[in-house]
C-alpha positions in Angstrom: 129.0 -76.8 -117.8 126.6 -77.3 -114.9 125.3 -74.2 -113.2 123.3 -74.3 -110.0 121.4 -71.1 -109.6 120.4 -70.8 -106.0 117.6 -68.2 -105.6 116.2 -66.7 -102.5 112.5 -66.4 -103.4 111.7 -63.7 -100.8 114.5 -61.4 -101.8 113.4 -57.8 -102.7 114.1 -58.0 -106.3 113.0 -61.6 -107.0 110.0 -62.3 -109.3 109.0 -65.4 -111.2 109.3 -63.6 -114.7 112.7 -62.2 -113.8 114.0 -65.7 -112.6 112.9 -67.2 -115.9 114.8 -64.6 -117.8 118.0 -65.1 -115.7 117.8 -68.8 -116.2 117.3 -68.4 -119.9 120.4 -66.1 -120.1 122.6 -68.4 -118.0 121.2 -71.4 -120.2 123.1 -69.9 -123.2 126.5 -70.9 -121.4 125.5 -74.1 -119.5 123.0 -76.3 -118.1 121.1 -74.6 -115.4 119.7 -76.1 -112.3 117.3 -73.6 -110.5 117.0 -74.3 -106.6 115.2 -72.1 -104.1 116.2 -71.5 -100.5 113.3 -72.5 -98.0 114.9 -71.3 -94.7 117.9 -69.5 -93.2 120.9 -71.6 -93.7 119.6 -73.5 -96.5 121.8 -71.7 -99.1 124.9 -73.2 -97.4 123.5 -76.6 -97.9 122.4 -76.2 -101.5 126.0 -74.6 -102.4 127.8 -77.5 -100.8 125.9 -80.2 -102.6 127.9 -82.0 -105.3 127.0 -81.8 -108.9 127.7 -78.2 -110.0 130.8 -76.6 -111.7 129.4 -73.1 -110.9 127.2 -71.9 -108.0 125.4 -68.8 -108.7 123.7 -66.7 -106.0 120.7 -64.7 -106.8 119.3 -62.7 -103.8 120.6 -60.2 -101.4 123.7 -60.1 -99.4 122.5 -62.8 -97.0 122.2 -65.2 -99.8 125.7 -64.4 -101.0 127.0 -65.0 -97.7 125.4 -68.5 -97.4 126.8 -69.4 -100.7 130.5 -68.4 -99.8 130.0 -70.4 -96.5 128.8 -73.5 -98.3 130.6 -73.8 -101.6 133.1 -76.6 -101.9 136.7 -76.0 -102.8 137.4 -76.1 -106.6 133.7 -74.9 -107.4 133.5 -71.5 -109.0 130.9 -69.0 -107.9 128.8 -66.1 -109.5 126.7 -63.6 -107.9 123.5 -61.7 -109.2 122.0 -58.8 -107.3 118.3 -59.2 -106.2 118.3 -57.9 -102.7 117.8 -54.5 -101.2 121.4 -53.6 -101.3 123.5 -56.4 -102.9 126.9 -54.8 -101.6 129.3 -57.7 -102.6 128.0 -58.0 -106.2 128.7 -54.4 -106.7 132.2 -54.7 -105.3 132.7 -57.3 -107.9 131.9 -54.8 -110.7 128.3 -56.0 -111.6 125.6 -53.4 -111.9 122.6 -53.4 -109.4 120.3 -54.6 -112.0 119.7 -58.4 -112.1 119.0 -59.1 -115.8 121.9 -56.8 -117.1 124.2 -58.4 -114.4 123.0 -61.9 -115.5 123.9 -61.1 -119.1 127.3 -60.0 -117.9 127.9 -63.0 -115.9 127.0 -65.3 -118.9 129.7 -63.5 -120.9 132.1 -63.8 -118.1 131.4 -67.6 -117.7 131.9 -68.0 -121.7 135.1 -66.2 -121.5 136.4 -67.8 -118.1 136.9 -64.3 -116.6 137.5 -65.4 -113.0 139.4 -63.9 -110.1 140.4 -65.3 -106.7 138.9 -63.2 -103.9 139.8 -63.0 -100.2 137.1 -62.8 -97.7 136.8 -62.1 -93.9 136.0 -64.8 -91.2 134.5 -64.2 -87.9 134.9 -67.2 -85.9 133.5 -69.9 -88.0 131.5 -67.6 -90.3 132.9 -66.1 -93.6 131.9 -62.7 -94.6 132.0 -61.1 -98.0 132.1 -57.4 -97.4 131.6 -56.4 -93.7 131.2 -57.6 -90.0 130.1 -55.4 -87.1 130.2 -55.6 -83.4 127.9 -53.1 -81.5 125.6 -50.6 -82.7 124.9 -51.7 -86.3 124.5 -55.3 -85.1 122.0 -54.2 -82.5 120.2 -52.3 -85.2 120.1 -55.3 -87.3 118.6 -57.3 -84.5 115.7 -54.9 -84.4 115.2 -55.0 -88.1 115.2 -58.8 -88.2 112.4 -58.5 -85.3 110.5 -56.3 -87.6 111.0 -58.5 -90.6 109.6 -61.5 -88.8 106.4 -59.6 -88.4 106.0 -58.7 -92.0 103.7 -61.1 -94.0 106.2 -61.3 -97.0 109.4 -61.6 -94.8 111.1 -58.8 -96.9 113.5 -56.6 -95.2 112.5 -53.1 -93.9 114.0 -50.2 -95.9 117.0 -48.1 -95.0 115.2 -45.6 -93.0 114.0 -48.3 -90.7 117.6 -49.4 -90.1 118.5 -45.8 -89.3 115.5 -45.5 -86.9 116.6 -48.8 -85.3 120.1 -47.4 -84.7 118.6 -44.5 -83.2 116.5 -46.7 -80.7 119.9 -48.4 -79.8 121.4 -45.1 -79.1 118.5 -43.9 -77.1 118.7 -46.9 -74.8 122.2 -45.5 -73.7 121.2 -41.8 -73.4 122.7 -41.2 -76.8 126.2 -42.4 -75.9 128.3 -45.3 -77.0 130.3 -46.6 -74.0 133.5 -48.4 -74.6 132.7 -52.2 -73.7 135.0 -54.0 -75.8 138.9 -54.5 -76.1 140.2 -55.0 -79.7 143.6 -56.7 -80.1 145.5 -56.8 -83.5 149.1 -57.8 -84.2 150.1 -54.1 -83.8 147.6 -52.3 -81.3 145.3 -52.9 -78.4 142.3 -50.5 -78.3 139.1 -50.0 -76.2 136.1 -49.9 -78.4 132.4 -49.0 -78.4 131.8 -50.1 -81.9 133.7 -52.0 -84.4 133.3 -52.1 -88.1 135.3 -54.7 -90.2 135.4 -54.0 -93.9 136.5 -56.1 -96.9 135.5 -53.5 -99.4 134.5 -50.0 -100.2 131.7 -48.8 -99.8 131.1 -50.4 -96.3 127.4 -50.7 -97.4 124.9 -48.3 -99.1 122.2 -45.9 -97.9 120.0 -45.6 -100.7 122.2 -44.5 -103.7 124.8 -43.4 -101.4 127.8 -45.6 -100.6 128.8 -45.4 -96.8 132.4 -44.3 -96.7 133.4 -45.8 -93.2 136.5 -47.8 -94.6 137.4 -46.0 -97.9 140.7 -47.6 -98.1 139.5 -51.2 -97.9 139.5 -53.5 -100.9 140.3 -57.0 -102.2 143.9 -56.4 -102.9 144.6 -56.1 -99.1 143.4 -57.7 -96.0 140.7 -56.3 -93.6 140.2 -52.6 -92.6 139.0 -52.0 -89.0 137.3 -48.8 -87.8 137.6 -48.9 -84.1 135.4 -46.2 -82.3 136.3 -45.4 -78.7 133.6 -44.1 -76.1 131.5 -41.6 -77.9 129.4 -39.1 -75.9 126.7 -36.9 -77.1 129.2 -34.3 -78.5 131.1 -37.0 -80.5 128.2 -38.7 -82.2 128.5 -36.4 -85.2 131.4 -38.7 -86.3 129.1 -41.4 -87.3 127.1 -39.6 -90.0 129.9 -37.3 -91.2 132.5 -40.0 -91.6 130.1 -42.5 -93.2 128.6 -40.0 -95.8 130.6 -36.8 -96.0 134.2 -36.8 -95.1 136.0 -39.9 -93.9 138.9 -37.9 -92.3 139.5 -40.8 -89.9 140.8 -43.0 -92.7 143.6 -40.7 -93.5 144.2 -37.8 -91.0 143.3 -39.8 -87.9 140.8 -39.0 -84.9 141.2 -39.1 -81.3 137.9 -41.0 -81.0 137.9 -43.2 -84.2 140.9 -45.3 -84.9 141.5 -46.5 -88.6 143.4 -49.8 -89.1 144.3 -50.7 -92.6 145.3 -54.1 -93.9 144.8 -56.2 -90.8 145.2 -59.9 -91.0 143.6 -60.8 -87.8 142.1 -59.4 -84.7 140.5 -60.7 -81.4 137.7 -58.8 -79.7 137.0 -59.3 -75.9 133.8 -57.6 -75.0 133.3 -56.8 -71.2 129.7 -58.5 -71.6 128.3 -60.5 -74.6 127.9 -58.1 -77.7 125.8 -58.3 -80.7 127.6 -59.1 -84.0 126.5 -59.1 -87.7 128.1 -60.3 -90.9 127.1 -59.1 -94.2 124.1 -57.3 -92.6 122.9 -60.5 -91.0 122.4 -60.5 -87.3 124.3 -63.6 -85.7 123.3 -63.1 -82.0 125.6 -62.1 -79.0 129.2 -63.4 -78.6 131.6 -63.2 -75.5 134.8 -63.3 -77.7 135.2 -63.0 -81.5 138.3 -64.0 -83.6 138.4 -62.1 -86.9 140.9 -63.1 -89.7 141.4 -62.6 -93.4 141.2 -65.6 -95.6 143.2 -64.9 -98.8 142.1 -66.4 -102.2 138.9 -67.8 -100.4 136.8 -68.3 -103.4 137.1 -68.3 -107.1 134.3 -66.0 -108.7 133.4 -64.6 -112.1 133.9 -61.0 -112.6 132.9 -58.8 -115.6 135.1 -59.4 -118.8 138.0 -57.0 -118.9 137.5 -55.5 -115.5 139.9 -57.3 -113.5 137.6 -56.5 -110.8 136.6 -52.8 -110.0 139.4 -50.5 -109.0 141.1 -51.6 -105.6 139.2 -54.8 -105.6 139.5 -57.4 -108.2 142.6 -59.5 -107.7 144.9 -61.3 -109.9 147.1 -61.9 -107.0 144.7 -63.9 -105.1 144.5 -61.7 -102.0 
């Protein structure tokens, strides 16, 4: 079996000794080709190149995103955590420890423990676990600007992301005006901030999972969290629903709508709006089409797990 290990060399957790260990572990179950990304988008090209039976991503969520956007039909995938957060890998049931995850992946490859997993798509770009339009994408823009100034190009930590979001709020006098319309097959809503989830947690803040979309999982289509206009007195909802009590997902909220198992949606901003997928800032869009892509990839999961609860899918959804 031919394994192509695509590594982001500037990912937070990647070191030369660790890469050698991971390659040795995977070498027990196949012929390993190690290739390194050199620029944004390079992972898409490397994943699309012929000659591999399995394409394995080793990096952060941005690396995983590039691999799912490049991998050819019929080629299996594997994912190893080596970024600051590595959300998708953890959704699949692997630990957030690269070497331990590599050993589990090798066992899965030997046992042919695969699942078909559905993904989201925003216009032409697939995403593995989340997409956002509004405040979180604007925060990612500021984070990317800070990252460009770092000599090692590594991403700033979680607190820097929070501070970036506060800067975005401050620019609107600590309000979130409704500047988008979101249309789904069943509802039309005005929106200040849209979070689209393909799994739970939505992301992580340190050790803590963000509970914005607790009903999301790989066995259903996408979950949408649609925030209406939020004034200063409404902003408590953002940290409370994310970290403490996601009441909006079960009991409803007059300011925050929760839409479960949504196959498609269209977003029509009043003005171009910032967008991110899997934590990567993509720019501003004048319109966005979001849809669910069932059985988008075949990926290896830990043996006997069937995927983590509410996620792994024998059904291919």
